[in-house]
Steps between C-alpha positions, in 0.01 A plus 500: 500500500645526147617856569679380819665213309622735226639741760680216677636368167625848404670538840675165460624600152643824640679310774658259251588783260680677783711190571604424144866436431517797262405738778757342731766506233432865422550601860825300512619669181409839642692416818798391293492824299462717810781327687744517211425856384720629779792718392796298382300180447396321180147582389270212404315589180156391398377511141337842546802642680723378218287686244525816708865490609683313223330461160137531399507242222120501485503858367833479317558133403739561211742744664682481828436816703636488852261668745750544784704804593808305606643173361367171630608142555211254480547156652264234361498231767302229679502408869584135424801584277835437674710730275236772556544455874876540457469835323223638724750641755697652212185674373432631850855633527476664157172666600669641810830598335335673203202650685384815321707423188347165400181308572516128568176323417401136548239312297381160622455302177245271664278795595565709188512243220387753239798725574737204479343410164541855364875470558513132401651405833559126473758453773551683823649701642482742212596861558389785277723808504304809394682826430301824498581543131567211265399139481482261795740208532405156633747277683398142575656312788651599831800731490736612772450830679808636322352417160169671583689807624708512181188488279327765710801733500586459130159459340247671725694773678761536222801546729 
């Protein structure tokens, strides 16, 4: 009888563990990443992806070392932020227009609070421009498409 009760209890725990919000959220995040990793689309970064693709500050906290092969624009945003919503189509257009020459990444500050803290993001949108060589540049606030293009052309692609 005790053995049956323990087995039933363990089964119930497994059922609840499988329905936890973390598991659900993870699958949503994975869906989000898969959907937006299409060519010419912004790429949503997680903490681990950031370390791999942009800067591994855990291994090299004192010195910026860009991990990418081409420059990147990183949009720190939140779904509830109206100015972020206004620049989202601009980021999508930039990803398409500069495909193969520039990566456009998005970081949800609500999901990736540690990354936002590393860059001291206090207001959003905040966009980090990362050249292959040299130091990154942070721009707070929403800019026009023309202003983003000018920064990309002059600072990242050096045209």
